[in-house]
All heavy atoms as TSV, in Angstrom:
chain	resi	resn	atom	element	x	y	z
A	1	MET	N	N	20.159	-2.477	-10.837
A	1	MET	CA	C	19.946	-3.046	-9.523
A	1	MET	C	C	21.252	-3.648	-9.006
A	1	MET	O	O	21.956	-4.324	-9.732
A	1	MET	CB	C	18.871	-4.131	-9.607
A	1	MET	CG	C	18.466	-4.673	-8.289
A	1	MET	SD	S	16.945	-5.630	-8.507
A	1	MET	CE	C	17.196	-6.826	-7.263
A	2	LYS	N	N	21.575	-3.383	-7.749
A	2	LYS	CA	C	22.815	-3.888	-7.173
A	2	LYS	C	C	22.732	-5.384	-6.935
A	2	LYS	O	O	21.656	-5.937	-6.725
A	2	LYS	CB	C	23.120	-3.188	-5.854
A	2	LYS	CG	C	23.611	-1.793	-6.024
A	2	LYS	CD	C	24.124	-1.279	-4.702
A	2	LYS	CE	C	24.787	0.053	-4.931
A	2	LYS	NZ	N	25.444	0.543	-3.758
A	3	ASN	N	N	23.891	-6.000	-6.956
A	3	ASN	CA	C	23.994	-7.417	-6.665
A	3	ASN	C	C	23.490	-7.664	-5.241
A	3	ASN	O	O	23.916	-7.022	-4.297
A	3	ASN	CB	C	25.464	-7.839	-6.804
A	3	ASN	CG	C	25.673	-9.307	-6.577
A	3	ASN	OD1	O	24.787	-10.019	-6.106
A	3	ASN	ND2	N	26.867	-9.771	-6.912
A	4	GLU	N	N	22.554	-8.607	-5.088
A	4	GLU	CA	C	21.946	-8.887	-3.785
A	4	GLU	C	C	22.965	-9.357	-2.758
A	4	GLU	O	O	22.784	-9.161	-1.566
A	4	GLU	CB	C	20.842	-9.938	-3.939
A	4	GLU	CG	C	19.649	-9.453	-4.739
A	4	GLU	CD	C	18.868	-8.353	-4.035
A	4	GLU	OE1	O	18.746	-8.399	-2.803
A	4	GLU	OE2	O	18.383	-7.447	-4.730
A	5	THR	N	N	24.061	-9.987	-3.176
A	5	THR	CA	C	25.048	-10.503	-2.234
A	5	THR	C	C	26.093	-9.453	-1.860
A	5	THR	O	O	26.897	-9.684	-0.976
A	5	THR	CB	C	25.760	-11.733	-2.824
A	5	THR	OG1	O	26.415	-11.358	-4.027
A	5	THR	CG2	C	24.778	-12.860	-3.077
A	6	GLU	N	N	26.083	-8.307	-2.548
A	6	GLU	CA	C	27.052	-7.251	-2.245
A	6	GLU	C	C	26.754	-6.658	-0.867
A	6	GLU	O	O	25.624	-6.279	-0.573
A	6	GLU	CB	C	26.966	-6.154	-3.317
A	6	GLU	CG	C	28.006	-5.081	-3.162
A	6	GLU	CD	C	27.910	-4.035	-4.257
A	6	GLU	OE1	O	27.475	-4.391	-5.373
A	6	GLU	OE2	O	28.249	-2.889	-3.983
A	7	LYS	N	N	27.781	-6.614	-0.015
A	7	LYS	CA	C	27.594	-6.087	1.340
A	7	LYS	C	C	27.744	-4.569	1.333
A	7	LYS	O	O	28.636	-4.022	0.699
A	7	LYS	CB	C	28.635	-6.680	2.291
A	7	LYS	CG	C	28.322	-8.061	2.749
A	7	LYS	CD	C	29.259	-8.450	3.843
A	7	LYS	CE	C	28.439	-8.793	5.047
A	7	LYS	NZ	N	29.237	-9.158	6.201
A	8	LYS	N	N	26.870	-3.924	2.072
A	8	LYS	CA	C	26.979	-2.487	2.260
A	8	LYS	C	C	27.920	-2.247	3.431
A	8	LYS	O	O	27.932	-3.020	4.386
A	8	LYS	CB	C	25.616	-1.882	2.574
A	8	LYS	CG	C	24.659	-1.957	1.424
A	8	LYS	CD	C	23.360	-1.304	1.796
A	8	LYS	CE	C	22.377	-1.395	0.650
A	8	LYS	NZ	N	21.102	-0.783	0.979
A	9	PRO	N	N	28.702	-1.166	3.373
A	9	PRO	CA	C	29.580	-0.883	4.513
A	9	PRO	C	C	28.758	-0.597	5.768
A	9	PRO	O	O	27.692	0.005	5.702
A	9	PRO	CB	C	30.368	0.347	4.094
A	9	PRO	CG	C	29.812	0.803	2.808
A	9	PRO	CD	C	28.835	-0.205	2.316
A	10	SER	N	N	29.258	-1.046	6.893
A	10	SER	CA	C	28.583	-0.848	8.164
A	10	SER	C	C	29.499	-0.077	9.105
A	10	SER	O	O	30.692	-0.363	9.183
A	10	SER	CB	C	28.233	-2.203	8.772
A	10	SER	OG	O	27.695	-2.037	10.060
A	11	ILE	N	N	28.947	0.901	9.796
A	11	ILE	CA	C	29.721	1.705	10.734
A	11	ILE	C	C	29.047	1.620	12.088
A	11	ILE	O	O	27.844	1.857	12.211
A	11	ILE	CB	C	29.791	3.178	10.258
A	11	ILE	CG1	C	30.492	3.245	8.909
A	11	ILE	CG2	C	30.490	4.049	11.288
A	11	ILE	CD1	C	30.366	4.563	8.215
A	12	GLY	N	N	29.812	1.261	13.104
A	12	GLY	CA	C	29.270	1.192	14.461
A	12	GLY	C	C	29.446	2.527	15.168
A	12	GLY	O	O	30.350	3.298	14.857
A	13	ALA	N	N	28.577	2.798	16.121
A	13	ALA	CA	C	28.651	4.037	16.899
A	13	ALA	C	C	28.403	3.711	18.367
A	13	ALA	O	O	27.655	2.791	18.689
A	13	ALA	CB	C	27.626	5.047	16.394
A	14	TRP	N	N	29.044	4.470	19.238
A	14	TRP	CA	C	28.931	4.252	20.668
A	14	TRP	C	C	28.381	5.496	21.340
A	14	TRP	O	O	28.844	6.604	21.085
A	14	TRP	CB	C	30.302	3.923	21.269
A	14	TRP	CG	C	30.792	2.596	20.820
A	14	TRP	CD1	C	30.707	1.427	21.507
A	14	TRP	CD2	C	31.425	2.271	19.585
A	14	TRP	NE1	N	31.242	0.393	20.780
A	14	TRP	CE2	C	31.696	0.892	19.579
A	14	TRP	CE3	C	31.783	3.003	18.456
A	14	TRP	CZ2	C	32.304	0.249	18.516
A	14	TRP	CZ3	C	32.388	2.360	17.404
A	14	TRP	CH2	C	32.638	0.994	17.441
A	15	GLU	N	N	27.405	5.292	22.206
A	15	GLU	CA	C	26.861	6.390	23.007
A	15	GLU	C	C	27.748	6.522	24.241
A	15	GLU	O	O	28.001	5.553	24.948
A	15	GLU	CB	C	25.429	6.073	23.417
A	15	GLU	CG	C	24.751	7.237	24.095
A	15	GLU	CD	C	23.288	6.980	24.345
A	15	GLU	OE1	O	22.616	6.444	23.455
A	15	GLU	OE2	O	22.839	7.307	25.456
A	16	LYS	N	N	28.238	7.733	24.474
A	16	LYS	CA	C	29.139	7.990	25.597
A	16	LYS	C	C	28.640	9.198	26.380
A	16	LYS	O	O	27.752	9.914	25.932
A	16	LYS	CB	C	30.554	8.241	25.091
A	16	LYS	CG	C	31.145	7.041	24.374
A	16	LYS	CD	C	32.573	7.278	24.003
A	16	LYS	CE	C	33.170	6.030	23.361
A	16	LYS	NZ	N	34.593	6.194	23.127
A	17	THR	N	N	29.240	9.416	27.535
A	17	THR	CA	C	28.877	10.550	28.382
A	17	THR	C	C	30.146	11.208	28.891
A	17	THR	O	O	31.083	10.510	29.302
A	17	THR	CB	C	28.031	10.067	29.584
A	17	THR	OG1	O	26.939	9.308	29.090
A	17	THR	CG2	C	27.498	11.230	30.382
A	18	THR	N	N	30.169	12.530	28.893
A	18	THR	CA	C	31.317	13.265	29.416
A	18	THR	C	C	31.284	13.249	30.940
A	18	THR	O	O	30.301	12.827	31.553
A	18	THR	CB	C	31.312	14.734	28.948
A	18	THR	OG1	O	30.185	15.393	29.532
A	18	THR	CG2	C	31.263	14.851	27.432
A	19	LYS	N	N	32.346	13.752	31.562
A	19	LYS	CA	C	32.393	13.859	33.024
A	19	LYS	C	C	31.287	14.764	33.547
A	19	LYS	O	O	30.861	14.644	34.685
A	19	LYS	CB	C	33.748	14.395	33.468
A	19	LYS	CG	C	34.878	13.431	33.234
A	19	LYS	CD	C	36.204	14.023	33.648
A	19	LYS	CE	C	37.334	13.068	33.316
A	19	LYS	NZ	N	38.634	13.626	33.653
A	20	ASN	N	N	30.808	15.678	32.693
A	20	ASN	CA	C	29.734	16.603	33.069
A	20	ASN	C	C	28.353	16.066	32.688
A	20	ASN	O	O	27.403	16.832	32.583
A	20	ASN	CB	C	29.953	17.963	32.421
A	20	ASN	CG	C	31.239	18.605	32.851
A	20	ASN	OD1	O	31.768	18.304	33.915
A	20	ASN	ND2	N	31.769	19.493	32.031
A	21	SER	N	N	28.257	14.782	32.438
A	21	SER	CA	C	27.001	14.097	32.089
A	21	SER	C	C	26.387	14.569	30.773
A	21	SER	O	O	25.182	14.526	30.598
A	21	SER	CB	C	25.984	14.253	33.222
A	21	SER	OG	O	26.479	13.698	34.407
A	22	LYS	N	N	27.210	14.994	29.838
A	22	LYS	CA	C	26.738	15.409	28.521
A	22	LYS	C	C	26.867	14.218	27.569
A	22	LYS	O	O	27.955	13.667	27.398
A	22	LYS	CB	C	27.595	16.582	28.036
A	22	LYS	CG	C	26.920	17.490	27.086
A	22	LYS	CD	C	27.780	18.724	26.861
A	22	LYS	CE	C	27.020	19.701	26.036
A	22	LYS	NZ	N	27.809	20.864	25.703
A	23	ALA	N	N	25.759	13.799	26.955
A	23	ALA	CA	C	25.757	12.631	26.074
A	23	ALA	C	C	26.240	13.002	24.670
A	23	ALA	O	O	25.964	14.088	24.173
A	23	ALA	CB	C	24.359	12.044	26.000
A	24	TYR	N	N	26.966	12.059	24.047
A	24	TYR	CA	C	27.399	12.233	22.662
A	24	TYR	C	C	27.597	10.866	22.031
A	24	TYR	O	O	27.600	9.848	22.714
A	24	TYR	CB	C	28.673	13.083	22.579
A	24	TYR	CG	C	29.912	12.428	23.155
A	24	TYR	CD1	C	30.827	11.800	22.330
A	24	TYR	CD2	C	30.172	12.452	24.522
A	24	TYR	CE1	C	31.975	11.210	22.851
A	24	TYR	CE2	C	31.307	11.868	25.047
A	24	TYR	CZ	C	32.205	11.249	24.206
A	24	TYR	OH	O	33.328	10.666	24.722
A	25	ILE	N	N	27.740	10.850	20.713
A	25	ILE	CA	C	27.956	9.622	19.955
A	25	ILE	C	C	29.370	9.670	19.378
A	25	ILE	O	O	29.807	10.695	18.870
A	25	ILE	CB	C	26.934	9.499	18.800
A	25	ILE	CG1	C	25.493	9.551	19.322
A	25	ILE	CG2	C	27.184	8.242	17.970
A	25	ILE	CD1	C	25.093	8.393	20.184
A	26	SER	N	N	30.073	8.554	19.455
A	26	SER	CA	C	31.431	8.446	18.939
A	26	SER	C	C	31.467	7.359	17.872
A	26	SER	O	O	30.890	6.287	18.063
A	26	SER	CB	C	32.371	8.093	20.093
A	26	SER	OG	O	33.676	7.863	19.624
A	27	PHE	N	N	32.143	7.632	16.741
A	27	PHE	CA	C	32.255	6.637	15.676
A	27	PHE	C	C	33.483	6.909	14.824
A	27	PHE	O	O	34.054	8.000	14.862
A	27	PHE	CB	C	30.983	6.605	14.814
A	27	PHE	CG	C	30.621	7.924	14.189
A	27	PHE	CD1	C	31.003	8.228	12.901
A	27	PHE	CD2	C	29.889	8.859	14.903
A	27	PHE	CE1	C	30.663	9.444	12.318
A	27	PHE	CE2	C	29.543	10.076	14.341
A	27	PHE	CZ	C	29.933	10.361	13.042
A	28	THR	N	N	33.897	5.887	14.068
A	28	THR	CA	C	35.079	5.989	13.211
A	28	THR	C	C	34.684	5.671	11.776
A	28	THR	O	O	33.971	4.709	11.524
A	28	THR	CB	C	36.161	5.002	13.681
A	28	THR	OG1	O	36.461	5.268	15.050
A	28	THR	CG2	C	37.429	5.134	12.861
A	29	ILE	N	N	35.158	6.499	10.853
A	29	ILE	CA	C	34.952	6.266	9.419
A	29	ILE	C	C	36.317	6.374	8.756
A	29	ILE	O	O	36.997	7.392	8.908
A	29	ILE	CB	C	33.978	7.287	8.797
A	29	ILE	CG1	C	32.601	7.171	9.440
A	29	ILE	CG2	C	33.892	7.089	7.284
A	29	ILE	CD1	C	31.604	8.206	8.972
A	30	GLU	N	N	36.699	5.320	8.044
A	30	GLU	CA	C	37.974	5.262	7.330
A	30	GLU	C	C	39.140	5.691	8.221
A	30	GLU	O	O	39.992	6.488	7.824
A	30	GLU	CB	C	37.909	6.101	6.057
A	30	GLU	CG	C	36.901	5.553	5.056
A	30	GLU	CD	C	36.838	6.343	3.760
A	30	GLU	OE1	O	37.580	7.329	3.618
A	30	GLU	OE2	O	36.042	5.960	2.910
A	31	GLY	N	N	39.163	5.196	9.451
A	31	GLY	CA	C	40.265	5.452	10.367
A	31	GLY	C	C	40.248	6.803	11.062
A	31	GLY	O	O	41.141	7.111	11.827
A	32	LYS	N	N	39.223	7.620	10.810
A	32	LYS	CA	C	39.124	8.920	11.461
A	32	LYS	C	C	38.017	8.884	12.508
A	32	LYS	O	O	36.920	8.410	12.239
A	32	LYS	CB	C	38.833	10.025	10.447
A	32	LYS	CG	C	39.984	10.292	9.516
A	32	LYS	CD	C	39.691	11.468	8.627
A	32	LYS	CE	C	40.860	11.711	7.686
A	32	LYS	NZ	N	40.604	12.836	6.810
A	33	LEU	N	N	38.330	9.409	13.694
A	33	LEU	CA	C	37.387	9.414	14.800
A	33	LEU	C	C	36.516	10.662	14.737
A	33	LEU	O	O	37.013	11.771	14.509
A	33	LEU	CB	C	38.151	9.379	16.131
A	33	LEU	CG	C	37.321	9.404	17.403
A	33	LEU	CD1	C	36.441	8.167	17.499
A	33	LEU	CD2	C	38.226	9.510	18.618
A	34	TYR	N	N	35.205	10.481	14.921
A	34	TYR	CA	C	34.253	11.592	14.916
A	34	TYR	C	C	33.392	11.531	16.173
A	34	TYR	O	O	33.179	10.460	16.729
A	34	TYR	CB	C	33.327	11.515	13.693
A	34	TYR	CG	C	34.049	11.674	12.376
A	34	TYR	CD1	C	34.546	10.567	11.704
A	34	TYR	CD2	C	34.234	12.927	11.819
A	34	TYR	CE1	C	35.217	10.703	10.504
A	34	TYR	CE2	C	34.909	13.079	10.611
A	34	TYR	CZ	C	35.391	11.954	9.960
A	34	TYR	OH	O	36.056	12.098	8.779
A	35	THR	N	N	32.907	12.692	16.591
A	35	THR	CA	C	31.936	12.756	17.679
A	35	THR	C	C	30.723	13.539	17.189
A	35	THR	O	O	30.849	14.461	16.383
A	35	THR	CB	C	32.508	13.429	18.940
A	35	THR	OG1	O	32.985	14.731	18.619
A	35	THR	CG2	C	33.634	12.609	19.540
A	36	MET	N	N	29.553	13.140	17.663
A	36	MET	CA	C	28.307	13.797	17.265
A	36	MET	C	C	27.595	14.276	18.528
A	36	MET	O	O	27.363	13.492	19.453
A	36	MET	CB	C	27.418	12.817	16.493
A	36	MET	CG	C	26.136	13.444	15.998
A	36	MET	SD	S	25.224	12.361	14.862
A	36	MET	CE	C	24.635	11.114	15.998
A	37	TRP	N	N	27.283	15.568	18.555
A	37	TRP	CA	C	26.692	16.219	19.724
A	37	TRP	C	C	25.357	16.842	19.357
A	37	TRP	O	O	25.186	17.366	18.261
A	37	TRP	CB	C	27.608	17.336	20.211
A	37	TRP	CG	C	28.990	16.876	20.540
A	37	TRP	CD1	C	30.017	16.637	19.661
A	37	TRP	CD2	C	29.500	16.580	21.831
A	37	TRP	NE1	N	31.116	16.223	20.336
A	37	TRP	CE2	C	30.841	16.186	21.678
A	37	TRP	CE3	C	28.952	16.626	23.108
A	37	TRP	CZ2	C	31.633	15.828	22.748
A	37	TRP	CZ3	C	29.760	16.277	24.171
A	37	TRP	CH2	C	31.081	15.884	23.991
A	38	LYS	N	N	24.411	16.821	20.281
A	38	LYS	CA	C	23.125	17.488	20.074
A	38	LYS	C	C	23.383	18.987	19.942
A	38	LYS	O	O	24.146	19.570	20.708
A	38	LYS	CB	C	22.185	17.219	21.238
A	38	LYS	CG	C	20.808	17.806	21.011
A	38	LYS	CD	C	19.787	17.065	21.838
A	38	LYS	CE	C	18.399	17.602	21.615
A	38	LYS	NZ	N	17.850	17.269	20.317
A	39	ASN	N	N	22.766	19.619	18.952
A	39	ASN	CA	C	22.925	21.054	18.720
A	39	ASN	C	C	22.073	21.815	19.738
A	39	ASN	O	O	20.867	21.962	19.567
A	39	ASN	CB	C	22.511	21.405	17.289
A	39	ASN	CG	C	22.738	22.861	16.965
A	39	ASN	OD1	O	23.234	23.621	17.786
A	39	ASN	ND2	N	22.388	23.259	15.755
A	40	GLU	N	N	22.707	22.267	20.792
A	40	GLU	CA	C	21.995	22.978	21.853
A	40	GLU	C	C	21.680	24.430	21.498
A	40	GLU	O	O	21.001	25.120	22.244
A	40	GLU	CB	C	22.810	22.914	23.146
A	40	GLU	CG	C	22.952	21.499	23.652
A	40	GLU	CD	C	23.794	21.401	24.905
A	40	GLU	OE1	O	24.355	22.420	25.342
A	40	GLU	OE2	O	23.875	20.289	25.454
A	41	PHE	N	N	22.176	24.894	20.353
A	41	PHE	CA	C	21.946	26.279	19.930
A	41	PHE	C	C	20.937	26.373	18.795
A	41	PHE	O	O	20.782	27.416	18.177
A	41	PHE	CB	C	23.277	26.924	19.516
A	41	PHE	CG	C	24.290	26.916	20.625
A	41	PHE	CD1	C	25.313	25.983	20.647
A	41	PHE	CD2	C	24.198	27.822	21.673
A	41	PHE	CE1	C	26.241	25.966	21.679
A	41	PHE	CE2	C	25.117	27.817	22.709
A	41	PHE	CZ	C	26.134	26.884	22.711
A	42	LYS	N	N	20.237	25.294	18.519
A	42	LYS	CA	C	19.250	25.269	17.439
A	42	LYS	C	C	18.070	26.169	17.789
A	42	LYS	O	O	17.466	26.035	18.847
A	42	LYS	CB	C	18.766	23.831	17.217
A	42	LYS	CG	C	17.750	23.716	16.122
A	42	LYS	CD	C	17.372	22.276	15.885
A	42	LYS	CE	C	16.304	22.234	14.813
A	42	LYS	NZ	N	16.104	20.920	14.272
A	43	VAL	N	N	17.763	27.106	16.882
A	43	VAL	CA	C	16.620	27.997	17.092
A	43	VAL	C	C	15.644	27.962	15.911
A	43	VAL	O	O	14.521	28.434	16.033
A	43	VAL	CB	C	17.070	29.461	17.371
A	43	VAL	CG1	C	17.766	29.557	18.712
A	43	VAL	CG2	C	17.947	29.985	16.265
A	44	LYS	N	N	16.088	27.421	14.762
A	44	LYS	CA	C	15.244	27.328	13.575
A	44	LYS	C	C	15.180	25.875	13.112
A	44	LYS	O	O	16.147	25.137	13.264
A	44	LYS	CB	C	15.844	28.149	12.432
A	44	LYS	CG	C	15.969	29.622	12.701
A	44	LYS	CD	C	16.622	30.299	11.506
A	44	LYS	CE	C	17.010	31.713	11.823
A	44	LYS	NZ	N	17.775	32.317	10.729
A	45	PRO	N	N	14.053	25.468	12.518
A	45	PRO	CA	C	13.946	24.082	12.042
A	45	PRO	C	C	14.929	23.755	10.918
A	45	PRO	O	O	15.216	22.583	10.671
A	45	PRO	CB	C	12.501	23.956	11.561
A	45	PRO	CG	C	11.901	25.297	11.615
A	45	PRO	CD	C	12.834	26.217	12.346
A	46	THR	N	N	15.480	24.757	10.265
A	46	THR	CA	C	16.431	24.516	9.182
A	46	THR	C	C	17.844	24.251	9.692
A	46	THR	O	O	18.706	23.855	8.916
A	46	THR	CB	C	16.457	25.720	8.220
A	46	THR	OG1	O	16.767	26.897	8.972
A	46	THR	CG2	C	15.133	25.888	7.504
A	47	GLN	N	N	18.089	24.472	10.971
A	47	GLN	CA	C	19.396	24.201	11.553
A	47	GLN	C	C	19.487	22.718	11.928
A	47	GLN	O	O	18.473	22.090	12.242
A	47	GLN	CB	C	19.623	25.080	12.787
A	47	GLN	CG	C	19.743	26.556	12.426
A	47	GLN	CD	C	19.822	27.442	13.659
A	47	GLN	OE1	O	19.059	27.272	14.601
A	47	GLN	NE2	N	20.729	28.390	13.631
A	48	PRO	N	N	20.699	22.160	11.901
A	48	PRO	CA	C	20.829	20.726	12.172
A	48	PRO	C	C	20.501	20.364	13.621
A	48	PRO	O	O	20.701	21.159	14.537
A	48	PRO	CB	C	22.301	20.439	11.867
A	48	PRO	CG	C	22.987	21.749	11.982
A	48	PRO	CD	C	21.981	22.793	11.611
A	49	ASP	N	N	19.996	19.147	13.803
A	49	ASP	CA	C	19.701	18.638	15.140
A	49	ASP	C	C	20.981	18.245	15.869
A	49	ASP	O	O	21.057	18.305	17.089
A	49	ASP	CB	C	18.788	17.414	15.067
A	49	ASP	CG	C	17.415	17.777	14.515
A	49	ASP	OD1	O	16.893	18.839	14.883
A	49	ASP	OD2	O	16.876	16.995	13.719
A	50	TYR	N	N	21.984	17.808	15.100
A	50	TYR	CA	C	23.258	17.365	15.667
A	50	TYR	C	C	24.411	18.003	14.912
A	50	TYR	O	O	24.290	18.323	13.731
A	50	TYR	CB	C	23.388	15.842	15.577
A	50	TYR	CG	C	22.380	15.131	16.440
A	50	TYR	CD1	C	21.129	14.798	15.954
A	50	TYR	CD2	C	22.680	14.801	17.754
A	50	TYR	CE1	C	20.197	14.154	16.751
A	50	TYR	CE2	C	21.757	14.157	18.566
A	50	TYR	CZ	C	20.520	13.841	18.059
A	50	TYR	OH	O	19.605	13.222	18.852
A	51	LYS	N	N	25.559	18.137	15.590
A	51	LYS	CA	C	26.786	18.639	14.978
A	51	LYS	C	C	27.822	17.531	15.061
A	51	LYS	O	O	27.960	16.880	16.098
A	51	LYS	CB	C	27.307	19.874	15.721
A	51	LYS	CG	C	26.321	21.032	15.756
A	51	LYS	CD	C	26.152	21.672	14.422
A	51	LYS	CE	C	27.046	22.864	14.333
A	51	LYS	NZ	N	27.027	23.553	13.088
A	52	ILE	N	N	28.563	17.316	13.977
A	52	ILE	CA	C	29.586	16.280	13.924
A	52	ILE	C	C	30.952	16.952	13.790
A	52	ILE	O	O	31.131	17.846	12.965
A	52	ILE	CB	C	29.341	15.320	12.747
A	52	ILE	CG1	C	28.006	14.609	12.942
A	52	ILE	CG2	C	30.490	14.315	12.615
A	52	ILE	CD1	C	27.572	13.764	11.758
A	53	TYR	N	N	31.882	16.488	14.629
A	53	TYR	CA	C	33.237	17.043	14.630
A	53	TYR	C	C	34.246	15.920	14.489
A	53	TYR	O	O	34.081	14.850	15.081
A	53	TYR	CB	C	33.518	17.770	15.951
A	53	TYR	CG	C	32.583	18.916	16.218
A	53	TYR	CD1	C	31.456	18.743	17.012
A	53	TYR	CD2	C	32.817	20.168	15.671
A	53	TYR	CE1	C	30.590	19.787	17.266
A	53	TYR	CE2	C	31.951	21.227	15.918
A	53	TYR	CZ	C	30.843	21.028	16.712
A	53	TYR	OH	O	29.981	22.057	16.961
A	54	GLU	N	N	35.324	16.172	13.721
A	54	GLU	CA	C	36.423	15.226	13.683
A	54	GLU	C	C	37.175	15.371	15.002
A	54	GLU	O	O	37.459	16.475	15.447
A	54	GLU	CB	C	37.343	15.507	12.500
A	54	GLU	CG	C	38.411	14.452	12.343
A	54	GLU	CD	C	39.246	14.626	11.080
A	54	GLU	OE1	O	38.863	15.404	10.196
A	54	GLU	OE2	O	40.290	13.978	11.003
A	55	ALA	N	N	37.476	14.258	15.641
A	55	ALA	CA	C	38.113	14.278	16.958
A	55	ALA	C	C	39.542	13.763	16.860
A	55	ALA	O	O	39.884	13.003	15.950
A	55	ALA	CB	C	37.319	13.420	17.933
A	56	GLU	N	N	40.355	14.168	17.811
A	56	GLU	CA	C	41.710	13.643	17.898
A	56	GLU	C	C	41.643	12.242	18.500
A	56	GLU	O	O	40.959	12.042	19.502
A	56	GLU	CB	C	42.562	14.542	18.802
A	56	GLU	CG	C	42.839	15.910	18.213
A	56	GLU	CD	C	43.734	15.844	16.994
A	56	GLU	OE1	O	44.664	15.005	16.965
A	56	GLU	OE2	O	43.515	16.627	16.064
A	57	PRO	N	N	42.334	11.274	17.901
A	57	PRO	CA	C	42.325	9.946	18.496
A	57	PRO	C	C	42.998	9.972	19.868
A	57	PRO	O	O	43.905	10.766	20.099
A	57	PRO	CB	C	43.111	9.096	17.515
A	57	PRO	CG	C	43.716	10.016	16.545
A	57	PRO	CD	C	43.098	11.363	16.699
A	58	LEU	N	N	42.529	9.114	20.758
A	58	LEU	CA	C	43.130	9.024	22.083
A	58	LEU	C	C	44.530	8.450	21.964
A	58	LEU	O	O	44.780	7.537	21.187
A	58	LEU	CB	C	42.291	8.124	22.987
A	58	LEU	CG	C	40.914	8.641	23.339
A	58	LEU	CD1	C	40.151	7.590	24.126
A	58	LEU	CD2	C	41.020	9.919	24.140
A	59	LYS	N	N	45.452	9.020	22.724
A	59	LYS	CA	C	46.822	8.504	22.748
A	59	LYS	C	C	46.994	7.768	24.065
A	59	LYS	O	O	46.798	8.334	25.131
A	59	LYS	CB	C	47.808	9.652	22.604
A	59	LYS	CG	C	47.720	10.309	21.251
A	59	LYS	CD	C	48.703	11.412	21.101
A	59	LYS	CE	C	48.532	12.017	19.713
A	59	LYS	NZ	N	48.938	13.361	19.626
A	60	TYR	N	N	47.354	6.521	23.956
A	60	TYR	CA	C	47.530	5.705	25.146
A	60	TYR	C	C	48.985	5.753	25.597
A	60	TYR	O	O	49.905	5.716	24.787
A	60	TYR	CB	C	47.130	4.254	24.857
A	60	TYR	CG	C	45.669	4.129	24.537
A	60	TYR	CD1	C	45.227	4.053	23.225
A	60	TYR	CD2	C	44.724	4.122	25.552
A	60	TYR	CE1	C	43.875	3.953	22.931
A	60	TYR	CE2	C	43.367	4.028	25.266
A	60	TYR	CZ	C	42.960	3.935	23.960
A	60	TYR	OH	O	41.631	3.838	23.673
A	61	ASN	N	N	49.190	5.822	26.889
A	61	ASN	CA	C	50.523	5.830	27.462
A	61	ASN	C	C	51.036	4.389	27.490
A	61	ASN	O	O	50.497	3.536	28.183
A	61	ASN	CB	C	50.470	6.412	28.879
A	61	ASN	CG	C	51.841	6.554	29.484
A	61	ASN	OD1	O	52.842	6.180	28.870
A	61	ASN	ND2	N	51.901	7.101	30.663
A	62	THR	N	N	52.067	4.128	26.724
A	62	THR	CA	C	52.604	2.771	26.653
A	62	THR	C	C	53.780	2.577	27.602
A	62	THR	O	O	54.342	1.500	27.682
A	62	THR	CB	C	53.041	2.435	25.214
A	62	THR	OG1	O	54.029	3.390	24.810
A	62	THR	CG2	C	51.876	2.447	24.265
A	63	ASN	N	N	54.195	3.636	28.307
A	63	ASN	CA	C	55.316	3.587	29.257
A	63	ASN	C	C	56.577	3.039	28.624
A	63	ASN	O	O	57.291	2.239	29.210
A	63	ASN	CB	C	54.954	2.763	30.496
A	63	ASN	CG	C	53.880	3.428	31.308
A	63	ASN	OD1	O	53.831	4.659	31.387
A	63	ASN	ND2	N	53.016	2.641	31.918
A	64	GLU	N	N	56.829	3.445	27.384
A	64	GLU	CA	C	58.045	2.977	26.701
A	64	GLU	C	C	59.186	3.907	26.964
A	64	GLU	O	O	59.104	5.055	27.090
A	64	GLU	CB	C	57.806	2.886	25.200
A	64	GLU	CG	C	56.808	1.813	24.885
A	64	GLU	CD	C	56.538	1.719	23.390
A	64	GLU	OE1	O	56.931	2.595	22.633
A	64	GLU	OE2	O	55.927	0.722	23.011
């Protein structure tokens, strides 16, 4: 049995929308950005409901 005071890792996720009104979930694990999209091509119950992709982190213009 695990120690009751031991904390489990927690990962936050954000619901976002594209310019075309397509909803997706964005989250980071160990410094890597991922996006999760509803599988719009699902035709069998054995196929996943969502697809997860590693995303490129946003690069901010610092005007340096």
